[in-house]
C-alpha positions in Angstrom: 123.1 136.9 221.7 121.4 136.0 225.0 123.5 135.6 228.2 124.2 132.1 229.2 126.2 130.4 231.9 130.0 130.0 231.4 132.0 127.5 233.4 135.8 127.4 233.3 138.3 125.0 234.9 141.5 126.7 236.0 144.7 125.0 236.9 148.3 125.7 237.6 151.4 123.7 238.7 153.9 126.6 238.7 153.5 129.2 241.4 149.9 127.9 241.4 148.3 130.0 244.1 149.8 133.2 242.7 148.8 132.4 239.1 145.3 131.3 240.0 144.8 134.5 242.0 146.0 136.6 239.1 143.7 134.7 236.7 140.8 135.3 239.1 141.5 139.1 239.0 141.8 139.1 235.2 138.7 137.0 234.7 136.6 139.1 237.1 137.7 142.2 235.2 136.8 140.6 231.9 133.5 138.9 232.9 132.3 141.2 235.7 131.7 141.3 239.4 129.1 138.5 239.4 131.9 136.0 238.4 132.3 133.4 241.2 135.1 130.9 242.0 135.3 127.7 243.9 137.9 127.1 246.5 141.3 125.6 245.5 141.9 121.9 245.2 145.2 120.2 244.8 145.4 117.4 242.3 148.0 115.2 240.7 148.9 115.9 237.0 146.9 114.1 234.4 148.6 112.9 231.2 151.9 114.6 232.1 154.7 114.5 234.7 155.4 117.5 236.9 154.4 119.1 240.2 150.8 118.8 241.5 148.2 121.3 240.3 146.1 123.7 242.2 142.6 123.9 240.5 139.4 125.9 240.9 136.2 126.4 238.9 134.9 129.8 237.7 131.3 130.4 236.8 129.6 133.5 235.4 127.0 134.6 232.8 127.9 136.2 229.5 126.6 136.7 226.0 130.1 135.8 224.6 130.2 133.1 221.9 132.3 130.0 222.5 135.0 131.4 220.2 135.0 134.7 222.1 135.1 133.0 225.5 137.9 130.7 224.4 139.9 133.7 223.1 139.4 135.5 226.5 140.7 132.5 228.3 143.7 132.1 226.0 144.6 135.7 226.6 144.3 135.2 230.3 146.7 132.2 230.1 149.1 134.4 228.1 148.9 137.3 230.6 149.7 134.8 233.4 152.9 133.9 231.5 151.9 130.5 230.2 153.7 129.4 227.0 154.0 126.2 225.0 157.7 126.1 225.8 157.1 126.1 229.5 154.4 123.4 229.1 156.9 121.2 227.2 159.0 121.3 230.4 155.9 120.3 232.5 155.4 123.8 233.8 151.8 125.1 233.5 151.5 128.7 234.7 147.8 128.7 233.9 145.4 126.3 232.1 141.9 127.8 231.6 139.6 125.3 229.9 136.1 126.3 228.8 133.7 123.6 230.2 130.3 125.3 229.3 129.3 128.1 227.1 126.0 128.9 225.3 124.5 125.7 226.7 127.2 123.5 225.1 129.6 121.4 227.1 133.3 121.3 226.1 136.2 119.1 227.3 133.7 116.3 228.0 136.1 114.0 229.8 136.8 116.7 232.4 133.1 116.7 233.5 133.7 113.2 234.9 136.9 114.1 236.9 136.1 113.8 240.6 137.7 117.2 241.4 135.6 119.0 238.7 132.4 117.4 240.1 133.3 118.3 243.7 134.2 121.9 242.8 131.1 122.3 240.7 129.0 121.0 243.6 130.7 123.4 245.9 129.7 126.4 243.7 126.2 125.2 243.3 125.8 125.1 247.1 127.2 128.6 247.6 125.4 130.3 244.7 121.8 129.5 243.6 122.4 131.2 240.3 124.7 128.3 239.2 122.6 125.9 237.3 122.2 122.3 238.4 124.2 120.5 235.7 123.6 116.9 235.0 126.9 115.4 236.1 
């Protein structure tokens, strides 16, 4: 399979800076040194109660299929200690949502969230290899 751009939204509301930094290390190990990350942005929870989230966007290139990329993200969530039991308490140690893989968008409503658009634009400005997505 040909390499394509992968974009991932990362978020955490429980020890968020520590968990996002751990996820960045794990994802860089998994996807390689050309993986780039946006800065952090604090947001209110959407669709749940609990503490505010820290979010960032990851972008890289890979030949992984959507299923393989999703599995890698779920494993990263697990390695950061995220569980359904904690989520049921409103604690999200790491949420890693695949937004783009093999040219196909996922989590379509997320693309319209202001913080996603702002963080994507930040990445586009700092790295010319990030494609200019139609937001």
